[in-house]
N, C-alpha and C positions, 0 to 999 in steps of 0.2 A: 379944784383939781382932783380931790378925793372922790367927788361925785363922778367925774369923768372916768377915773380908774375903775370905780365900782361898776359903772354902766358898761364899760369895756369888758370887764371880767364876766359880768352877767351875760352879755352877748356871746362871749366865747363859750361859756358853759352851755348856753342854749343851742349854739351851733353844734357842739360836740354831742349833745343829747339827740338832736335831729339826725345827725350822721349815724350815730350808734343805733338808733331805732330803725333807720332805713336799712342798715346792714343786717340787723337781726330779723327783719321781716322776711317771710318767705316770698319767693318770686311769684308775682301775680299770675294766676292761671290765664291761659289764653281764652279770650271770648270772641264770639263772632255772631253773625246772624245767619238764619237759614235762608233758603231761596225765596221765602215769602217776606223777608225783611224782619221777621220776629227775632228778638234777641235770644241767643242760645246759651244754655248753661255752660259755665266754664269747664274746660277739660283739664284736670290736674295731671301732672306727670304720672304715668302708670305703665311701668315696664312689662308687667304681665299682660295687660291689654294689648300693648304693642306686639308682643310675641304672638298672641292670638291673631291679630290683624295680619301678621306675616304669613299666615297659613291660607290667605285668600286664594281661591282657585279650586279646581276640580282634583279629586284624589280617588285612587282605586286601591283596594286592598283585600285582605282576607281576614276572616274571623276564626279564632281558635285553631282548629286543626288545619286550616288553610283551604278547606274544601268549600266553605261558604264565602262567596265573593260579596264585596260591598263597594258601592260608589258613594262618595261624599262630596259635598260642595260647601266651601266657606265663602260667604259674601259679606263685605263691609256695607252697612246700610245706615240710614237715618243720620245723614250728615257726619258720618264717621263715629257715631256714638254707640254703635252695636255691631256685632258680628253674628250672622246666622249660619249655623252648621245644619245642613240637611243631609240626612242619611237615607239612602235607598229611595230617592225621589220617585214619585208616581207609583210606588208599590203600596199595598195595603198596610204594610208595616213601617211606612215612612215615619221618621222621627225628626223633630226639629229641636235644636238647642240654641238659645240666644244668650250670648255673652255680652255683658255691658259693665262699665265702671259704676261703682257706688262710692263716690268720693275717691279716696286713694285705694279702695278695695276693688274686687272684681266678683261679679255674680254670674252664675250660669243657671238659666231656667230651662229645664228639659221637658219638652212636650212629648211624652212617652206613648208608645203604642199600647201600654198598659192603662191608658186613659187617665193618667194623673200627671201632675206637674210639679216635680220636686225642684226646689231651689237649692243650689249649692254655692258656697262661698269659697273663694280662693284662700288657702292658708299659706303661711310663710314657708319658703323653701330656700335652702342654701344654694341650690342649683337653678339659675335663671332659665334653663331649658326644660325644667320639670315643673309643670303647673298642676297642683293638686287642689281639687275642689271637694269639700266635705258638706254633708247634708246640713241644711239650715232649717227648712220647713217645706211644707207640701200643701197643694190644694187638691181637692177631689179624691181624698183618700178616706173611704168610709171606715176602714179598720186597719190597724197597724200590721195585720197579717197579710193584707193584700200586697202583691208584688209592686215594688217601686225601686227606682235608682237611689243609691245611697252615697256614691262617690264617683269621681272621675279623676283620672290622672292622665295628663298629656305629656309625653316625653318627646321633645323635638330633637331628633338626632342630627338633622341637617336641613337646609331649606327645602329639600325634596323628599324627606322621609320622616315620619313620626309614628309613635305608638299611642293608641288610646286604650286605656283600661277602665272599663265600666263595672262598677260593683252594684249588683242587684240583690235586694233582700225580699224574701217571700217566706211566710210562715216561720220567721225567725232564723232562716238559713241564708247565709251570704254566698254569692257566687260572683266571681270576677271574670268577665270576658275580655279578651284582648284582640284588638284590631291592629294589624301591621299594615300601614298605608303609605303609598308613594304618590307623588304628584303625577297626575295623568299627563301624557304627552300629546 
């Protein structure tokens, strides 16, 4: 009888450990396959990336003093794993920024008309409608004095209106340009 009690107690402890471990484990990220049947990387919950995805569509706005007009387009691509922002498509100065998750983080790679590619990473914000990206690293920059983007802040005011503030550095001087954009009708 003592053996039966001991065995019962051990089984109960094992069951409690299994239940406790299952409750402490994070929710498994969703996995899927792409259209070719290849297994896809899991997507972890990422509220900042979901906020970027909510901007999908065409936008029109003004830069700085309001005289310089800009057209932008956010597109969700690559099986939902990236968002492309194109600014002033089909112009000589067209720029592309690709946003994508990096685990639980978020990266923005900006393909600049300055012919370099800064990568910026999202930093924590107490306001879920303000997404701030700070310089991480850059490719094709021969000298730190050459102009390049240093930061980006996206402030989503409502589903049809947001502000973009781009910080550019050249010769050690910072300048922040502001785009006030609204969803195109």
